[in-house]
N, C-alpha and C positions, 0 to 999 in steps of 0.2 A: 724539799724546797728547791734544791738545785734541779731536780728532774722537772718540776713544774716550770721553772724558768727556762730550761732548755726547750721544753715543748712549746712554750709561748713564743720563744725566739724563732723556732722552726716554722710555726704557723705564720708569724710575721714575715719571714723570708719567703714562704710560698706565696703569700698575698702580694708581696712586693714584686716577685718574679712574674707572677701571672698577670698582674695589673698592667704590665707594659705590653702584653700581647693582646691582640684583639682584631677588630675588623680591618685596621690599617695594615696588619701583617699580611692578611690575605691578598691585599693589593700589591704589597711589595713582592710577595712570592710569585704572584701572577706576572709582574713585570720581569722578574728574573727568568721565568720560564719563557716569556715572549722573546727575550734576547737569545733563546736557543741553547742555553747551557743546562747541564744537569749537575745538581749539587747534593752530595751525600755526606752526612756527618757521622762521626763515630766517637764514642766515649768509652775509653778503656783504661786500665791501669797498666801503663807502659813499663812499670818496674817489675811486673810479674812475668813468668814464663808464658802464661796464657795470653796476657796482653801483647807480648812480643809476637807470638804466633799469629794473633788476630790482625795486628798491624801489617805484617808481611803478607798474609793471605789476601787482605783487601787490596793492597797495592798490586799484587800479582793479578788479581781479578780485574782491576781497573786498566792495567796496562795490556792485558792479554786479549780480551775478547768481549763478546756480548754487546757490541755496539755502543760502548761508552763514548769512544771517540775522544778527540782533543778538547771537546767542550764539556767534559765531565770533570768536576772538581771534587776531590775527597778531602774533607776537613776532619782531622783526627785530633781529639782533645784528651788530655790526661786527667783522669778523675782523682789520682793519687790516693785511691782507697777511701775517699771521703765523699759522703752523700751530698753535702752542701756544695763542694766543688763540682760534683757532677751536675747539680741543678744549675749552677752558674754557667757552666760550659754549655748546657742545653739551651739556656736562654740566649746566649751569644750565637749559637748555631742557628736558632730559629729567627731571632730578631735581626741579627746583623748579617749573618752569612746566608740567610734565606735557604737553608737546606730543605730538600723535599722529603728526606727520610733520614732516620738516625739508627745506626747499628750499635749494639752494646746495651747497657752496661751488664755487669755480671752478678751484682748483688741486688736483693729485693729493695733495700733502702734507697739505693741509687735509682732503680727502675721506677719506684713509686713517685719520687720527686720529679723525675724527667717526664713521666707520663702525665703528671698533673700540669706541668708547664705546656705540654703539647696538646692539652685537652681541647682548647678552643679552636686551634688551627688544624687539628686532626692530622698533624704530621705523623706518618707511620713510625712506630718505634719497634724495631726488631730486637727483642731482649734475649740475652743468653743466661738469664737467671734460672736457677734450677727449678724454681716453682713459683707459682703465683696463686693468690686466693681465688676462689670461684667467683667472688663478686667483682674482681678486677676487670673482667671483660665488659661488664655493664657500665662501670664507672668510667673506664677509659677505652672507648671503642677502637682507638688507633693503636693500642698496645698489643703487639703480637709476640708470642713466645716462639722464637726461632730455635731454641734448644728443646729437644724432645722431652716428654714427661719422664721423670726419673723413677716413677713407680715400677716400670718394667725392669729397670736396673736392680731395684730391690728384690725382685723375683730371682734375678741372676745370683745375687748374694745369698738368698735363701737356698737356692739349689746347690751352691758351693758348700754352704754350712751343712746341708743335709748329706752331701756326699761323704763328709768326714764324720758324720754322726755327732757333731758338736751340738750340745744342748744349751750352752750358754756362750755368748760371744760378746766382746766389748767393741762397740763402734767408736772409732777415733775420728774426730772431725774438728774443723775450725769453727769456733763459736764466735763468728765475726758479724753475723747479722741475724735478723729474726727468723730467717728460713731454717737456721740450725735449731731453733726452739720450736719449730712447727712439727706437724705430723711427718713431713718428709724432710729430713735434714740434708746437709750438703752431700748428696748421693754420689757426686763425682769423686769427691775426696774420699768418701767411704769405700767406693769401689776400688780406688787405687790402694787403699790400705789392705784390702782383701784380695789384691792381685786380679782385679777384673776391670776391663776397659770396654762407650756408646757406639761396637765394631763397625768399620767401614771397609768395603772391598778395595784392597790395594792392588787393583789390576785394571786393565783397560787403558785405552789411549788417553782418555781425559785425565785420569789420575796420574799416569806416567808423565804427561806434559806438565800438570800442576806440580807434581812432586819435584821434577827437575828444576823448574823455575823457582819454586819455593826454597829449595835448598840453596840455590845460588844466591838468591836475594837475602835469605836469612844469614848466610855466611858473611856477606858484605856488610849487612846492617849490624849484626851482633857477632863479631868474630870470636868473642870470649866464650860463647856458649858451645858446649861439647856436642850436645844432641841437636842435630840440624833438621831432622825429619819432622813433618807436620803431625800434629796431634788432632784429636777430634774437634777441638774448638777452632783450630785453623781451618779445617774442612768445613765446619758449619759457617764460619765467617765468609768463606769463599762462596758457599751456596747462598748466603744471604745477599751478597753483592749480585750474584746472578739473578736472584729473585727480583731485586729492585730493577735491574736492567731489563728483564723481560716485561715487568709491569710498566716501566716508562716507555718502552718501545711498542707496547700493544696498540694496535690500530693506528700506529704512527703518531701517538700522542705522547707528549712529555709533560703533561700537566701533573701537579701534585695534589695534596689535600685528599679529599674524600674519593675522588676518581682514582688516584694512585692506590689508595687503601683498598678499594674494591678490586682493582687489577691484581694486587698482591694476594688477596684472599682467593682469587680464582686461579692462582698459580698451581701447576701440576706438572712436575718434570722429575726425571731421575737425577738426583744430585750425587755428589761424591760421598756424602754422609748417608745416603739412602734416598728413599722417595721423599720429595718435598711437596707436601700438600697440607693446607691448613684446614683444621676443623675446630670450630669453637675458638677461633683466634689462636690455636696452638698447632704447631707442626706435628705431623704423625710421629708416634714413638718408633724408635729403632726396633728392628725385628731380630737382629743378631748381635751378640756381644762377643768380643774376643777376650780370652783369658790369658794373661801373661804372668810368668813367674819372675818377679824382680829379684835379681842377684847382684847385690852391690850397686854399681853404677850402670849395669847392663840388665838385660832381661831375656827370658826364654819364652817363646810363643808356644803355649800348650795346646790350644784348640779354641773351640767356639761353643756358645750356648744360645739356644733359641727357645723362646717361650712356647710351651706346648710340644716341643720336640725333644729337648734335652741337650746332652753334650755330644760333640763329635770332633774328631781330630782334624778332619778336612771338611770343607764345605759340602763335598759330595760323598763323604765317607759314611761309615756305619754310625748309627745313633746309639747313645747309651744314657741310662738314667743316673749314672754316677760319674763324677769328675775323676775318680781314681783310675778309670780306664783310659784317660788321656795320656798318661805317662807319669814318670816320677817327678815329684816336686822337691826342690831344694829349699829347706826351711832355714830360717835365721839360726845362726849358731852351728850350722853344719850337721844338724841331727839326722841320723840315718832313718830313724823310724818316724812315721807321721805322728805329730803331736795330737793327743786326745784332749788337751785342755784341762787335765786334772793332775793334781799332785797325788802321791800315794795315799790312799785312804787308811785311816786308823780305825780299826773295827774292834769294838769291845766284845768280850766273850765272858759269860759268868763262870768263874773258877769253882764256885761252891755248889754247883748243881749236884743234887743227890742221886740223880739218875744218869749214870755214865753212858747208858745206851743213847741218850740224847746229846749230852755234852760231856766230853772227857778232856780235861786239861792236865797234861802230865809234864813234869820237868824232864827235859831231854838233855841233861848234862849241862856243860858249860855253854853249849850252842843256843840254849833258850828253851822254849816250851813246844810241846807237840799238841795239836788240837785235832780232835776227832769226834765222831758221834753222828747221829742221824741228822741233826740240824746243820752241822758243819758240812756234811756231804750234800744236803739239799741246796745249801747256798752255793757250793762250788759248781754243782750241776746247773744251777740257775744262771750264773754269770757266764757259763760257757756259751750260751746262746745269745749273749750281748757282746758283739764284737768291740764296741767302744768302751766297755766297762774298764775303769782305771785299775791300776795295780793297787794292791792292798796288803796290809799286815794285820794279823790277829794280836790282840793284847788281852791277857787275862785280867779279870776284875774281881777282887775279893770284897764282897759287900752285898747289900740288899739289891734286889732286882729293880726296885723303884729308883734307887740311887744310880744304878747302872744306866737306866734309860735317861736319867737327868744329865748324865755326862755328855750326851749329845747336845743338849741345850747349852751346856757350859763350854762347848767347843773342844772338849777333850777327845771325844771320839766323833768320827764321821758317820758311823752306823753301829748297830748292835745286832749280833747274831747269836742265837742260842734258844734255849727253851723259855723264851720270854712270851708271856701271855698278853693278848691284846685286850686292854681295858681302857675305859674312857678317861680315867684320871691321868694316864700316862700320855695322853694326847696334849697335855699342857707343855710337854717337853719335846715331842717328836711326832712323826707320823708312821703308820705301820703299813706293811704290805697286806695283801689278802692272806687269811690263815691257810697254812699248808698242812694242818693236822685237824682232827675232829675237834669241834668246839663243844664244850659242855663241862659240867661239874656234877659228880655223882657221889652218893653216900654209900660207904662201905662199912659193913658190920660183921662181927664174927658169926660163923655158921655152926650149927649143931645138927646131929642126926635126929631125924624126926621120930617121935615116939610111936610104936606100933600097937599100943593098947587100943586106940580108937581108929585103927586103920580101916576098919570095915565101913566107916561112914565117909571116908575121905575120897573114894572114887567119884562121888558127886558133891557138888557144892550145896550149900544150905538152900539156895533158891531152887535147885533141882529137886532136892528131897521134898520141899514144900509142894512143888507142882505135882510130883508123883502121888503124894498123899491126897491132895485135893482131887485129882482126876480119878484116883482109885475109889474114894468115898462117893464121888459124884456118879460114877458108872454103877457102883453097887446099889446106890439109892434108886436109880432109874430102873435097874433090873428088878429090884425088890418091889417097886411100885407097880410095875407091869405084871409081875407074877403073883402078887400077894392074894388075889381073889381066886386064882385057879389052883392054888396049892394050900392044903390044910396046914402043912408044916410052917408056913409063913404067917399063920394066924396066931393070936394070943394077946397077951398084955403088951403095953407100950414098951417097957424095958426089954421084954422078950423079942419084940419085933426089931428094936434097935440093935440088939446083939446079933440077931439073924442077919440084918442088913450089913453090918460090918464084917461078919464072917463071910457072907456072900461076896463082898467086895474083894477082900484079900485072897479068898479062895480062888477067885477068877484070875487074880494076878499071879499067884504063886503055885497053882496046881493045874495040871492038864486034865485032871479028873473032876471038873467042875460039876455041880448038880445039874440035873436034867431040867431044861427050860421048855415051857409049853408055848410061849408066844414067839412068833417070828420076829417081832420087834425087839424083844430082849435077846434073841439069838443074834440078830444083826449087830446090836451094840456090843454083845459079848465077844463076837468073832473079831471085830476091829480092835477092841481093847486087848484081847489075847495076842493079836499080832504085834501091837505096840509093846506090850509087856515082855514078849519074847526078845525083842530088840533091846529093850532097856536092861533085861537080865543078862543077856550076853555081853553087852557093853560094860556093865558093872563088873562082871566076872573077869573080863580081860583087863580092865584097869586096876582092879584089886590085885590080880596076879602080878602085874607089873610093879605095883607099889611094894609088894611083899618080897619081891626077888631082887630089886634094884635099890641101892642105897639112896636115901633121900636126905636133902639138907633143908633146914629152915632157919631163918634169921633169929638171932637172940633179941633183936629190937625190931618191932614190926614197922615203925614209921618215924618220921621226923617229929610228929606231935608227941609221941611217947618219949622221945629224948627231951623235948622242951618241958613236958609235965614232970619228968623225973629228975630234972636238973643234972642230967648225966654229962660227963666230960666228953668233949669232942675234939678231935685232932684236925689240924689243917697244915698246909705247906708253909714253911718258914719264908718270910719276906714276900708273900704273895698279896694279891688284892683282897683275899678273903678276910684279912684283918678288919676291913670295913664292911665287906659284903655280908658276912654271917651275922653280925649284930644288927645291921641296919635293915637287911631284907628278910632274913630268916628268923630274926628276933632272939638269937642266942645271947646269953649273958657273957660279957668279956671274961669273967672269972671262970667260966666253964670251958674256955677255949685254950688249947695247948698247941704249941708249934712243933713241927717235926720237919726234918730236912731230907729224909730219904725213905725208901721202902723198908729198910732194916729198922729205922727208928720207929716207924709206924708199927711194925711187927712187935718190937719190944714193948711199945706202949700198950698194945692189946694184951700181951702176955702178962705184963705187970699190973694189969687192971687199972692203968692210968686213964684210959679212955674207953668209952663204950662204942664209939663210932668215929669215922673219919671222913671228911669231905676231901676228895681227891679229884684233880682234873682228869678228864677222860683219857688223854694219852698216858698219864701215869697209872691210872686205874687198870689199864690193860696189862701193864707189866706187873703190877702188884698182885692181881688175881692170878696171873699165870705163874708167878714165882711161888706163891703160897696156895697151891691147889687145894680146893675143897675145905679150906679153913675159914675163908671169908666169902661173903656174898654181897652183891649189889642190890639195894632196895630202893623203892621210890622212883620218882621221876628224874630225868636228866635236865639240869638247869642250863639253858642255852646261853652260855657266856664263855669268854676266854678264847682259847685256840692260840697256837703259836704263830708268830709272824716276825719278820725282820723289821727293825726300827731304823728310820732315816730322819734327817733334819726336816722340819716342816718346810714344805715347798720345794723339796729336793727334786731336781729334774730327772734323777735316776729312778724315782719311785714308779713312774708309769711303765718304764721299760722292764723293771724287775717284776712287776705284777704280770705283765704280758709273758715274760719268760717263765714265771711260776705256773701260769696256766698251761703253757706248752708242755712242760715236763710232767704236769699232772695228767694231761690228756694222752701223752705218748707212753705212759706206764713207768716212767723213771722213778717217780715218788713211791709207787707201789713196790717196785723192786728194792728200793732202799729200805722200805719198811720191813720187807722179808729178811733183809740182811742184818738190820740193826735192832729192830724192836719187836719182831714177832715173838709172842710169848710161847712158852712150852705147852704142849698139849696135855691137858689134864684128863684123868679117867672120867668116863661118863657118869654123871650124877644127876639124879632127877630132883627138880626143885618142887617147892610146894604148889606151884601154879599148875600141876598136872590134874587137879580135880576138874571134872567135866561139869560145865554149866548147861543151862537149858537151850542155849543158842543152837546147838546141833540137833535138838529134838523138837523144835517149835512146830515144824510141819506135821510131825506125828501127833503132837498134842492137839493141833488144830483139827486133824482128821478124826481122831477118836472123840474129841469134844463135840465136834459138829455132828458126827454120826449119832452119838448118844442123845444129844439135844433133839435131833430130828425124830428119833424113835419116841422120845418122851412126848413131843408135841403131837405127833400122829396118834399116839395112844390116847392122850387127853381129848383130842378133837373127836376121835372115833367113839370114845366112851360117852362124851357129851351128846354126840349125835344119836347114839342108841337110846340114851335116856330121853332125849327130846321126842324120839319116835314113839316110845311107850306112853308118854304123857299125851301126845297128840291122839294116839289111838284111844285112850281113855276118854279124852274130851269129846272126840267125835262119836263115841259109842253111846253117850247119854241121850242125845236127841234121837238117835236111831231107835234105842230101846223105848224111849217115850212114845215115839210114833207107832212102834209095833204094838204097844199096849193100848193105845187110844183107838186104833182102827177097829178091832172086834167089838168094843163096847158100843160104839156109835152104830155099828151095823145091827146089833141085836136090838137096840132100842128102836131103830127105824123099822125093823121087821115084826115087832111084837103087835098082837091083835088087841085092840082096845074095845071091850064089850060096851054095848049100848045100854044094857040093863044089867044091873048088878044086884044079885039077891043078897040080902043081908047075911045069909048063911054061908054064902060062898067065900072062901078065903082068898086073900090077895097073894099071888106068888111073889117070892123074893126077887129083887133085882140082881142081875148077875153083873159083877164088875170085873 
């Protein structure tokens, strides 16, 4: 309710202040200008150091140069850090003192009220506020920002922070007006907190003259102040006075209002603070910033920073991307080393890991514990390439891995290093780096020597044997079909012919003394099949020899499905994510799962028949299989989950840098070298697995060739047989009319040539007709 009342009072005040200004004010201002005087107003906080510098700088400018003359009046009003007082002072300056321009104020609350009062008269307001909204230029055309845009200064801060590799900084500023709550806070105050100053060249005749007169005047006016040199706001106030003077004297005119505003916007000259030129009612941003190291009540000038160029110790010196090259910085408290912004990190390490090659925590007498292992060494190598990584201490943790990761969320540890697997449920408490080991979960079962009783069928897979039988019978059938009419031995009853066909098929495959063939088509089919059969026989012989001379292993359990169907007991790692994964994803019953913490415990569990198989993470599986050579075997697929990673708090600024460093040491071979040192398993004697049976993939082309050749021979034979039969039928059909014609021609000839008697005696016999 109080806020609403204050807002209403403020609105009423603005209405009251602006209602007194209007068309009559333009007449009064014009009368003042006609009298030949120049009137400039200023609204500052005279109790602040900035306000004191601005007052002295404007007085020096008025007295010194730029054609102000004796008819120039400078009216300075004290805002007392209050926006209402600033508005009242602005009304007096415009309505009573008829100023042509106003310099100041420094806060946006003051500026907005003053600009509203000067809205109708269009008295130019040269503001020193750090920022102004984008819509301010349209609402108040006479409002000009004489202080450069502080967004460039923010880039200077970012460059300083980047130089020291700080990833988190705290900005300290005065929350005295709305600009502190905006996108761009009090950047000048923030720059001073991080030892950065809006740089202006302290050289040249103009600056030397101003500096000398400023010091003398400041000493007389404020003798209690120790620092007497001008700051950036003093220089900007001096340039603002010069801007107004040049605008008033342009074309010999001293008129105010809109004409003066247009002349100010056209200003373009090199000022003490840099180039003075307005764009979108704002003065151009500074191009160079000076960096100073504040030391108590004094300071040390370190160098400069320029946007797009970087840092340099001298204006004309060598450029650098880092502030560190400028020289040594004296930090608060007299610290010799550059602060990294972090306290010593507390890093948790699992003490109960059953794989000492990865994590080994040993008591080192009264002095504490010793931490070693592959994961520890990978972490140390990783942070070597991060120059800003804070100091750290390792702390052993006796407990579950999930509980260890949760300690990050509970603020007990700042990170966790060890054989900690990356799983989704642990992201509730932390974030992980990219995995630096293989990801995956594999099934390990006991191995046994393969039985040699049926070794003669194992060189080929079942599919291969079926294909051999099919093509053998097919080739035998085609050869029998082609040869059966030309060979008496292939004749007989149907059972006899089937037996002869099968004998012919396998005799072609297994014997070089195949029966004599009469047809070229059957010879063509037989030659190709003989070539293929020789290759198959030689391959079979070689693979069988290898199987009989090299020891072979086969798993005692063929698959996961067999484990599920038989309700077999299965082992898994203690305290791991598999407590949920195995029942939920792979459908194992909880009562069939047993926990084990090390390779030795797994081995004892297998020996004691407690478990039939074990699910082990890929990094552990390598060590387990290498340690117990030829006793266990991996079966089935690799489940793509897990992998070891370092855990950090959620949103940790260190995470991205650690990931980048991990990638670097992986690419340069450091991780591979550490693997050889810490976790490379012992080499086991060569043993052949059950997967050595050959399938049809390597023989498909041969099967295509022999099948295609035999099929072509069969088709040609059938077509030729049918064609021969068709020719015989055609010849028979065409012979009938020919025969009929040959028989009919003599009969008709005889009848035509026979003599017919005119008188026939009764006694004379009639001769028989000849057909």
